[in-house]
C-alpha positions in Angstrom: 73.8 -98.4 167.7 71.7 -95.3 167.9 68.5 -95.1 169.9 66.2 -92.8 168.1 63.9 -90.1 169.6 65.8 -90.0 172.9 64.5 -86.5 173.6 60.9 -87.7 173.2 61.5 -90.6 175.7 63.0 -88.3 178.3 60.1 -85.8 177.8 57.5 -88.5 178.4 59.3 -89.6 181.6 59.5 -86.0 182.8 55.7 -85.5 182.2 54.9 -88.6 184.3 57.1 -87.3 187.1 55.7 -83.8 187.0 52.2 -85.2 187.0 53.0 -86.7 190.4 54.7 -90.1 189.8 57.5 -90.8 192.2 58.8 -93.8 190.2 59.0 -94.3 186.5 59.9 -97.5 184.7 62.1 -98.0 181.7 60.2 -98.4 178.4 61.7 -101.9 177.9 58.7 -104.2 178.0 59.4 -107.5 176.2 63.0 -106.3 175.6 65.0 -109.4 176.3 67.0 -111.9 174.2 64.4 -114.6 174.1 61.6 -112.4 172.5 64.1 -110.3 170.5 65.5 -113.4 168.9 62.4 -113.5 166.7 63.7 -110.3 165.1 67.4 -111.1 165.2 67.9 -108.3 167.7 69.0 -110.3 170.7 72.5 -108.9 170.5 71.1 -105.4 171.1 69.3 -106.2 174.4 72.1 -105.0 176.8 72.5 -101.7 175.0 68.8 -101.0 174.7 68.2 -101.8 178.4 71.2 -99.6 179.3 70.1 -96.7 177.2 66.5 -96.9 178.4 67.8 -96.7 182.0 70.0 -93.8 181.1 67.2 -91.8 179.6 64.8 -92.5 182.4 67.5 -91.6 184.9 68.1 -88.3 183.0 64.4 -87.4 183.5 64.4 -88.5 187.1 67.6 -86.6 188.0 66.3 -83.4 186.2 63.0 -83.5 188.0 64.6 -84.3 191.3 66.6 -81.1 191.1 63.5 -79.0 190.7 61.5 -77.5 193.6 57.7 -77.6 193.8 55.6 -74.5 194.6 56.4 -74.9 198.3 60.2 -75.0 197.6 60.5 -78.7 198.3 62.5 -81.1 196.1 61.3 -84.6 195.4 63.3 -87.6 194.9 62.3 -89.3 191.6 63.3 -93.0 191.0 63.8 -95.3 188.0 62.5 -98.8 188.1 64.3 -101.0 185.5 61.6 -103.1 183.9 62.4 -106.8 183.6 59.5 -107.8 181.4 58.1 -111.2 180.4 59.3 -113.4 177.7 57.1 -114.9 175.0 57.7 -118.4 176.3 56.5 -120.2 179.3 58.4 -122.7 181.4 55.4 -124.2 183.2 53.1 -125.2 180.3 53.9 -127.0 177.1 53.2 -125.0 173.9 52.4 -128.4 172.3 49.0 -129.9 173.3 50.1 -133.3 172.0 53.3 -133.2 174.1 52.7 -132.0 177.6 56.4 -132.5 178.6 57.8 -130.3 175.8 59.2 -126.9 176.7 60.6 -124.4 174.2 62.8 -122.7 176.8 64.8 -124.0 179.8 64.9 -122.5 183.2 68.6 -121.5 182.8 67.9 -119.8 179.5 65.3 -117.7 181.3 67.8 -117.0 184.1 70.5 -115.8 181.6 68.0 -113.7 179.7 66.9 -112.0 182.9 70.5 -111.4 184.1 71.4 -109.8 180.8 68.4 -107.4 181.2 69.6 -106.5 184.7 73.1 -105.9 183.6 72.0 -103.2 181.1 69.5 -101.6 183.5 72.0 -101.4 186.4 74.7 -100.1 184.0 72.3 -97.3 183.0 71.7 -96.3 186.6 68.2 -97.6 187.6 67.4 -97.4 191.3 65.0 -100.4 191.4 64.7 -103.8 189.6 61.1 -104.3 188.6 60.0 -107.8 187.6 56.7 -107.1 185.8 53.9 -108.7 184.0 55.3 -112.2 184.3 52.5 -114.5 183.2 54.1 -117.7 184.3 55.1 -118.4 188.0 58.1 -120.5 186.9 59.4 -117.6 184.7 58.9 -115.3 187.7 61.0 -117.7 189.8 63.7 -117.7 187.2 63.7 -113.9 187.2 64.0 -113.8 191.0 66.8 -116.4 190.9 68.6 -114.3 188.2 68.3 -111.2 190.5 69.9 -113.0 193.4 72.7 -114.5 191.2 73.3 -111.2 189.3 74.1 -109.2 192.4 76.0 -112.1 194.1 78.2 -112.7 191.1 79.1 -109.0 190.8 79.5 -108.4 194.5 77.2 -105.4 194.3 74.7 -104.4 196.9 71.2 -105.5 195.8 68.9 -102.9 194.5 65.3 -102.9 195.8 63.2 -105.6 194.0 59.6 -105.0 193.0 57.4 -107.7 191.5 54.0 -107.4 189.8 51.8 -110.4 189.5 48.3 -111.4 188.6 46.1 -113.0 191.3 43.1 -114.6 189.8 41.2 -116.5 192.4 40.4 -116.6 196.1 43.1 -119.2 196.8 45.8 -116.7 195.6 46.9 -118.8 192.6 48.6 -116.8 189.9 47.8 -117.0 186.2 50.0 -119.5 184.4 50.1 -120.2 180.7 
C-alpha cells in the first residue's frame, strides 16, 4: 500500500508546529475498521494509522531539532487520534426497535485497539480519544486503551480525551 502525498502531510504538520502548536494529531479522523467497512477498506486501517503516525512524528522530530530565535529547542509531540465510529452503542438506529444495536461493545473495543496498534507502531507520543459522540463508545475506547497496553506489556502512553458537554448537569451528548 502506498500513502499518497506524504510530503504534503508532513509539511502541513510542520506548519502547525512552527505556528506554535506543541502537539499535533494524526490525520486519521474516522479511520477505523467499523467506518471503513463501508468502503471495503477495513484491512487497511492498521497501515493507514501507522503511516499517519510516522508522518506526524517525522514533522515533530524535525521541528524539535530546530532552535527558535532565542536558541531554544522545543519538544513537539504527536497525538495519535482515535476517532469516532459511525455507529452508536447507546441508542438504537431503529426507532421501531429500541433494543437493537448495529455494533457490540466488544466490536468497538477491537476496532479501537486496532487503531492504537497502528498509531503506537508509528511512534505517537499520546493516545487521543476524540470527538466520541456516544459515552458508551468512549467507554469502549478507554477500555481498549487499558487492555491494549496490558496485553502488550507496554508502559501506557498519556491518554487525552475530548468530549462534548451540553448542559449544566454535565451530561454528554449521546446519539
